[in-house]
C-alpha positions as CSV (number, residue, x, y, z in Angstrom):
1,M,-26.9,13.5,-1.1
2,D,-28.7,11.7,-4.0
3,T,-26.2,13.1,-6.5
4,K,-23.3,11.6,-4.6
5,L,-25.0,8.3,-4.5
6,A,-25.7,8.4,-8.2
7,M,-22.1,9.3,-8.9
8,C,-20.8,6.4,-6.9
9,E,-23.2,4.0,-8.7
10,N,-22.0,5.3,-12.1
11,K,-18.4,4.9,-11.0
12,D,-18.9,1.3,-9.8
13,E,-20.7,0.5,-13.0
14,A,-17.9,1.9,-15.2
15,M,-15.3,0.1,-13.2
16,S,-17.1,-3.2,-13.5
17,K,-17.3,-2.9,-17.3
18,K,-13.6,-2.2,-17.5
19,T,-12.6,-5.3,-15.5
20,N,-14.9,-7.6,-17.5
21,Q,-13.0,-7.1,-20.8
22,L,-11.3,-10.2,-22.0
23,K,-7.6,-10.0,-22.8
24,N,-5.7,-12.0,-25.3
25,F,-3.1,-14.1,-23.4
26,V,-2.2,-16.4,-26.2
27,Y,1.6,-16.5,-26.6
28,P,3.8,-18.7,-28.8
29,A,5.5,-21.6,-27.1
30,T,9.0,-20.3,-28.0
31,T,10.3,-17.0,-29.2
32,S,13.7,-15.7,-30.2
33,G,13.9,-14.1,-26.7
34,S,13.2,-17.4,-24.9
35,R,15.7,-19.3,-27.0
36,T,18.3,-16.6,-26.4
37,A,17.6,-16.7,-22.6
38,R,18.0,-20.5,-22.6
39,R,21.3,-20.2,-24.4
40,V,22.6,-17.5,-22.1
41,R,21.5,-19.4,-18.9
42,G,23.3,-22.5,-20.2
43,E,26.5,-20.5,-20.8
44,A,26.3,-18.8,-17.4
45,N,25.9,-22.1,-15.7
46,K,29.3,-23.2,-17.1
47,L,31.2,-20.2,-15.6
48,T,33.7,-20.8,-12.8
49,E,33.5,-18.8,-9.6
50,R,36.4,-16.7,-10.7
51,Q,34.8,-15.9,-14.1
52,R,31.5,-14.9,-12.3
53,E,33.4,-12.6,-9.9
54,D,35.2,-10.9,-12.9
55,L,32.0,-10.4,-14.8
56,F,30.3,-9.0,-11.7
57,K,33.2,-6.5,-11.2
58,R,33.0,-5.5,-14.8
59,G,29.3,-4.9,-14.5
60,M,29.7,-2.9,-11.4
61,Q,32.3,-0.7,-13.1
62,I,29.9,0.0,-15.9
63,I,27.1,0.8,-13.5
64,Y,29.2,2.9,-11.1
65,S,31.2,4.8,-13.7
66,A,34.4,2.7,-13.6
67,T,35.0,3.2,-9.9
68,G,34.1,-0.3,-8.9
69,T,32.6,0.8,-5.6
70,K,29.1,2.2,-5.0
71,E,30.2,4.2,-2.0
72,T,32.0,6.7,-4.3
73,V,28.8,7.4,-6.3
74,G,26.2,9.7,-4.7
75,A,24.8,13.1,-4.5
76,G,27.9,14.5,-2.7
77,H,26.3,15.0,0.7
């Protein structure tokens, strides 16, 4: 019984040490990815409803092997 208690205490001690480590969360204000994302969002906001539908259909064709419908893709059962 004492060994189980000692193991639990060691486990708790090891876990507390792990969570107390400081992490570096210093990030630059802008990166090439954030600039690209801003540009793409701006372009996407200018699309018409018809252009959005066409791009969505093209994306679905890429994902679902040029079938355009997800019902035709499956395990065959």
